[in-house]
N, C-alpha and C positions, 0 to 999 in steps of 0.2 A: 503493501500501500504505499505510496508516495506523497511527499509531506503535500503537493498539490490536491490531492484530493481531499486530503486533511483539513483545508483551506488554510495550513499556517505558514507562515513567513520561514522562509530557507534560513535567516538568521537565527532563529531560535533552534534549530539543529546546529548550527556552525558553531554556537557558543555549549551545545553540549558534546560536542563532536568525541567519538569514543577513541581512544589512544591504543589499546593493545584489542587483541581479538578475545581476551576473556569477557573483558567489556559487552563487544558483540555478542559472543554467544551467551551470556547473562541477561541478556536484553531480549534475544530470540528466545529462551526458557521461557521467561514473562510474557512474551508475544504470544505464547503458542500454550500457555497455561500446564508447564511444565515447570515450576519452579514455585513452590506453594510462597503465600505472603507471611503467612504464620511463622514460618519455619525462621523469616531473615529478620521480624522482629516479634517477638512472643506475646507484646501487647495487645496485639493484633489476632489473636486468635481466638475468636470468640466460642470455642467449645472448652477452652480449659477451664479445670476442676479449680484454681483460683481466683476466686470473683468476689466482688464487693457492689453492693447496691449503693451506686453515688447516682442517682438520678431518679425521674418519673420514666427515661427512657428504658431503665432495667438495670441487668448487672454488667458491669466490664472486669478486665481481665486485671487483677492485682499482683505485680512480680515483685522481686526484691529491689528492683530501681526504684518502680515505682512508692515505694515505702521509705526507703533511704529518704525521697527529697521530703514526705510529708512528716518525717518523724525527726526533720533537722528543727532545730530553736527556731528559725527564719521562718520556716513554714507552720510550725506547730501555735505561732504567735497568731495565725490568720482564724484559730479556733474561737478565738476570744473578740475579734472583730464584727460587728454585725453587718449584715451584706444591706440593710436597707435603714440603719440609721436608727431614730427613734420614730420610724414606722408603726415598732410593737405598740406603742400609745392612742395609735388611730385604727391598726389592726391587730390585736392584740395576740395572733397566732404568727404574726411575720419577724420569728425571731431567728430566720437562718443566719449561716455566717458565711463569711468570705472562703475559709476551708472549706465548705459545704460545696457551695459556686465553683471553686477550681475544681475540684475533682469531678462534677457534671461537666466544666467544660472538656475536661481531658476526654471522659467520656464519649462528649460530641465529636471531638477531634477525631477517634479511632474512628468512628462511623462515616466523618466525611472522606479518610482517606482510602477506606474498605471499598467506598462507593466509587472515587474515583479509579481506583487500581483495578476494579471487576466493571467499569463503563462497558457495555457491550458495543457499544458503536464507535468510541473515540477510543483507543492505545495510546494516546502520545503519554499521559501520565504515567500507565504500565511501564512504556518503554525508558523512559527517563527517571525512572523512580529509582531511588536509593536508600538502603537502609536509614544511613543519614539524617537525610531530609524527615524519615519519620521520626528519629530518636529527637531531633530537634524541636517538632511541631508540638512534640508529644510533650515534651519538656517547657516550652513555652506554654501551653494550655495551664498545665500546672504552676507555673510561677507567676503566670500573668498580672495577676492582684496584690504579688508578694511587698508593692507598695502603699495600701490601701489602709487605711483606718476605718472606724466605724463612722466618721464624718468625714470620711476622706472628699466623697463628691460636695459637700459644703465648702471646704476650703478652698476647692479647685473652681467654684461658683466665685470667690474672694480674689481668687488669683490662676487662672488655670496653667499658666506657664510655672507660675513659683510653684506651685502645690501639685504638680502634676505627679499623680501616681506613677505613673511609666519613668519619670524622669528619676524619684523615689527609689523603684524599683532599678533601677540599673544601680545605684547607690549601693543597694541592699545586696544584690548578686555579688557584688566585686569583694564583698565586708569579708577579710580575710581569719578577723579573730574571734570571731562567733560559731564554734563547733559543737560537733553532734558529740555522742557518747563513744564514737571510735576515733574522734579529736580531727574531724575532717569539717574543712569550712564545707557550705554549701557549693560553691566553684569549686571543689576539688571534686565531690560528689557528681558534677555534670562531664569535668573533664578526665579524671581517671578513669582506666581499664578495669577496674576489681569486677565481680559479679554484679555487686549492687551500684553500679556507677555506669555512665552514662560514654563517656568515650568520645564526646564533642565538645567543641570548642565553644565556650561560654560567651564568648564576644557574637558566635552566629549564632547563637540563639538567642540574645537580644537584639540581631540585627531582624529578625523575622517582626517585629514590631513596627519596623521603620520602612520607609521604601528605599534602602539602600542595597537595591538587587544586583546580585553577582551573574547569578545564573537566571533566564528566563524562569524556570520552575518556581522560584522562588517568587513568583507575582503569586501564584494558585497558593502558596502556602499563606503568605502575609493576606489574602483573601480572606482564608479558613480563618484567622484569627481576627482579623480586623476589616470588618466589609459592611455591606448593608445586608447578607445571607450569613452571616459568622456561627461558629460554634458557642462563643458566650451570646448571643441572642438568644438560640435556639435554648440553652439550657437556663437563662435569667426569664425569659419570658414566659416558659414552663412554671419553675421552680416558685417565681415571685408569684404567679396565679395559683397554683397549690397552698401554697403558704398564708396565701392572705385569702382563699377562700373565695375565691371569683374565678367566673371561667374562661375566662377569653385566652388565655394561652392553651388552651385546651381545641382552639379553633384551627391549631396550625394541623394541619396535614404531615406529620414529619415524616413517617416510610416514605410515602410516596415522594415528597421533597429530595429525599437522599436517593432514590432511585433515578431520579430525573437531574443528577447532580452531574456536569462534564466540566470540559476546558474549550476556552476558544486561544487564540494567537491573536495578539492586540498592540498594534502601534501607537505608542503613548504618543504624549505631547513633544516628550523628548528625543521623539525618534526613536528610540529602544525598543524592541518587539519583546513582550511579555506574554507567559502563560497565564490567563487569568480564570478565575472561577465564573463558572456559566449554569445556566437552567436549560432543558430540553424544552421547548415552546409548549410542547402540552402539557410538561408541567410548573407552567406559569403560575395557576390557581395558587398551588400550593407555596409557591416562593413568597406569591403578594400576600399570602395568610402572616406571614412575620411583621408586614405593615399594618394590616389592620390587628394583630394583637397587638403591638407595640403603641398605637395609635389609643385604644381602648384602654389598656394601662396605665397610660401617662393620663388619659381623661380620669380616671376612677381612682388612683391608685398615687402614682407619684407625682401629681400635680393636685392632688384632693386637696381644697382649700384649706383644710387644717396643718397638713402635713406642710403645705408651703406657710403656715403661719410659725411651725416649729424650726423653718431654714429662716424664714424671715429673722425672727430671735436670733438664731445662731449667728447669719450672718453679720448681722448688724454690730452685736456685740463684738463679735472679731474683728471686723472692718474697724469699727471704732477704737479698740483696743490697739493695734497694729500702728493705725494713726497715731492717736495720742503716744505711744512709745516713740514712733518717728519724732514726734516733737519735742521727747523730756529730756534730762540730761543722760538717758541710756539709749540714744538714739543709733550712737556709732553700732550698740548691740544688734539693733535690729533693721539693717539693713536687707537688702535682699537676701544677700548670700548668710549671713547668721541667724533671718529670720528661718530659713530652712534647715540649718542645721542644729538650731532649737528645736525645733517640729520632729525631726529624726530622729532627736538624742532623748526627747523627753515626750512622745506621743508615738511613736514607732517603737523606741526604746533600742536604741541600737548606739549602743556608748564604746569608745575608742581611747582610752586613756590618752594611748603613748601617738593619736594622732598629730600631725605636725599641726593643723588648723586646732587643733585642742588647746594646745601648751602656746600657743599664739600671743605674747606679752601685752597688755594694754594698761601702762602704768605698773602698778604692783602686785598686779595678781593677772590672769589670763582672762584671754574674751567669755570662755566658757565658764570658768570660776564665778565670773560676774553673774553670768546669765541662769547657773545653779542657784546663785547665791537668790535670785530672783524668784526661783522654782520653791526654795523652799523657807519660804515668810511664814512668820509665824499664825495668821490668819488662815487658817482652814476651812474648808466649807463646814458649815454649822448642821447643813438639814442629812436627813437620812433617805433614801430611796434607792432606785436600780442604778443611776447615774450618776448617782453622786461620787462612786470611784474612778470611773471615765475618765483615762489619761488625759482626752480632749480637752473635757471638764475643767480639770485640774488644772491643765497647761493652761487656759484660758483664764481660771479664775487667779491663778499665782500672778498673771500679769495686770489685771485688772483693779477698778476701785470704781466706788459709786454706783453709777446707772449702768454700768456695763455688769456689774454682779448684781442686781438686781433683775435685769435680764435672763441672766445665766440661773439664777435662783427660782423664779419665775418659770424656766423653762423644766429645769430638774424637778418643780413641785406642780407639773402638768398642768400651770396657770396661765392658759395660752391666750394670747393676743386674739382680739374678735374682729369680723370682719366688718367695715362700716362704709368700705364703698371698693367697688370692681368696674373694671373697663373691659370687656373684649377685644383684642388686638384685631380681630377681624372687622373691625368697626371702621379701623383706620387707613388712610391710605398709606402706601406701601412707604415712602420718605417717612411719617411719622412715625411709625412701630419701628422701624430699622434704626431711626434718631432714637428713640425711646428705650429701645435694647442698648444700645450704645453707650448710653450716658449711664444703664442700671449697673453697667459691668465695668465701669471705669471708676477713677475716683470721684467724679463728679456726682456720684450715686450719693456721699454723703451732705453736700450741699442741698441736691433735690429732696432727699429727708427734713432737713433742717426749713428747707420753705414751706413742705408739705406739712409739717407740723406746726409752724408757726401760721399758719393761715386759721388750722384749724382750731389750735388751741383759742386764737383770738376770737373767733366766731365762738368759740365755746364760753368763751370768759364772758360775752358781751349777753350770750343767751341765758345763763346762768343770773347775770345780775339784774336782766331785764322782767325775768319772770320769778326770782325771788320775792318780787314786791308785793306779786297777785296770787301766786302759788304758796300757801304756808307748808304744803308737805313739804319743798324744798330746803324751808328752813328749818323742819322740824329734824330731817334728814342730813343736816350738816351738810349739805353739798358743796355748800363756798368752800369750807374747811377742806372736807376729801379732795377737789379740785385743786386747791393753792399746793394741798400736801404731795399727792401725785403727780403733778407737772412739775415740782421742785426737784423730785428727788428719783422718777424714773421717765424712761422714755415715752411719753404716749402715743404717738402716732408710729408706724414702722410703714415703710413702703414694699411692695414685691412685683417680682415678674421672674419668672423662670428665665435662664440664660444658660441653662445644659437640655439637651435631650432637645430640642426641635428637629434635628434630623442625626441619622446617623452615618458615621465615617465613612469615608468610602464610594467611587462610584455606583450610578446605578446600573444593574446587574445585568450583563447580555443575556438574550434568550437565544437559544440555536434554533433558527426558520426550521428548516428541513436535516432531520440528523442519520440520514441513510449515506453515511458517508463512504458507503462501498461503489459509488460511481463517481463521474461529475456532474456539476447541476449548473447550470446554463449562469446563476449567479454567483458560481463557486468563486471563491477568492476576494479577497480583501475584504471589508467590514460587512459587503453585502450577506456573507454567510451568516450574519447573524443581527438582529435587532438591538438597540437599549431600552430596557424597561421601561415605561411613560407613567407607571405611577408615582414612583417616587419623586422626579423633577417638577411634573406636571401638577401632581394631585394634593402629595403625602404634606408639603409644605406650608398649604392653604387647610387642610384639614388639621394641622397643627394649630397654627393661628386662631382656628376657631376655638380650641379649646382652651389656648393661654390668655389669661387675665392679668392686668396690672391691678393689685389691689392696695388697700390702705388698712390697715390690721390697728386696734385700739388696744389699750391697755383694760384689761377687764373691767375694774370697778369704774374707772372713767368711760367705759361703754356703757354701763347702767346709765350712768347722769346722761350722756351725749342723747342716747335713744326718747329721752323724757323730756329734753328742751329742744332740739334740733329736726328737722326735718330731714328728708331724702335729698329734695331739691337743694335746701341748702348747702347741707355737705359736700353734693355734687359738684355746686357752683365753685366754692371754696377750691376746691380741687382739682378744677378747670384752670382756677387763677393760677396756681403753683406748677402744674405741669400744663403747658400750652399744646405739647403734641397731641394732648387728649379731644382737642378742639378740632384736631386736622382730620375729619370723617373721608370716609370712602364712598365715591360717587356711586359706586355698583351696589345694586341691589342685592 
């Protein structure tokens, strides 16, 4: 079968050129079905007696080298990191962990590899396959969230680049001083050739998360890990649905989706040709199920208004804490570099006392010693509750004062702020909602928060004063005193707009139009042999805007006062004065 009949660019095979006859013989044996996949990669043996229930998809093979990764202290940490943060205060059963999710992604990756290897129509993946690729992608699946914490996504909303869990994960994987019971670092387990090690280069594993490809087949490996139809989504869409007791993830036909997986050769904008993950056109409905399940989960779970209040409280506290530190006498300790180092040290828990960075002097003591002293303040968290021992909450508490501590206290005592205003982004013109989202993601958010709070506090103060003269109940309830007390020591109003989750990473998936590749087609060759899925670009963005809201939340005690003295129209007018982007309405019906 020629590369022309496969519609594959010749350059793909040139970069995978065989260098000796043994490689040719092995490729032919794979092509003809004379070489068993499970003999080369035991984790892909679906009939192994060594199994573990990793996900709702069923059981997956569990080998010594899988166990050695999971038992390493850097991975065991994930068993204490919740997958969905404080969502369990809204959906009480959502207590699953990052470690469980990582196992599920590993399971899903094995299914992708098996499906592509045994693709009956397109043998490209099977011919170019090597056990090293399988080991790299399975390892990447296991460790893809190693840089995450319970509130990792909230910190990424504060600064996606600075608190990137992928960036933190790279630092953790390179960590040499944390050993397992056999005295091995995680990097040792990845690179050594012992029976329970992997024998691959750690840098090559990390590279799968980027788009720095050396061989064209790495394109499809990257898509399996990070794309519109990746293994991560297969696991979290189903797992989160199960744990939250909602049905949406079960709407995906995963079995058919896996059977419809294939590959295409695609020329990138850089001029480089890569092998990419694709779906046979007759299975497009199963692929589009990803988009619909994701949309429904964001609408009902991830962007649930109460959970958004939780996120608004945590991100506001965090932003204000870091902003004040950057203006304080300790500002040198919390520039971008040291903020991340202190986060890794005190939240992730990676401490290397011999690191050159740790021993860098500032005056008569090291920088990290100064940061450690801030972490060891005598004022400890005085409340009890599930989250009072969380490392992230303690990290923020020790760096905070006054209003930020009140926010953290309310957060952990489940005294959540209440909605007083919301506006759907779908009602705004495109320029307005993009502008608003940009403001929320930037340092301008603090100023916008202040303006909104001032507008609403002034309106509320005037309403209380004018109506206290005629409504005796307001005087009896000491409304003026309550208002003065709360507005003086707490954040009265918080703003919120989702900045993550609008679209999944990666390009729209290719759908192979007619996959009878044993003969030439009139449109064979080039991009005409497949079409790009239209759902993601043309429709999903608009659907997500329809469920995304700009919201204003109010302190609970103040909320009870506000609803007694202000009308919805008065609140709306005050918010519109503070946020002019909300006035720019879309002209389409």
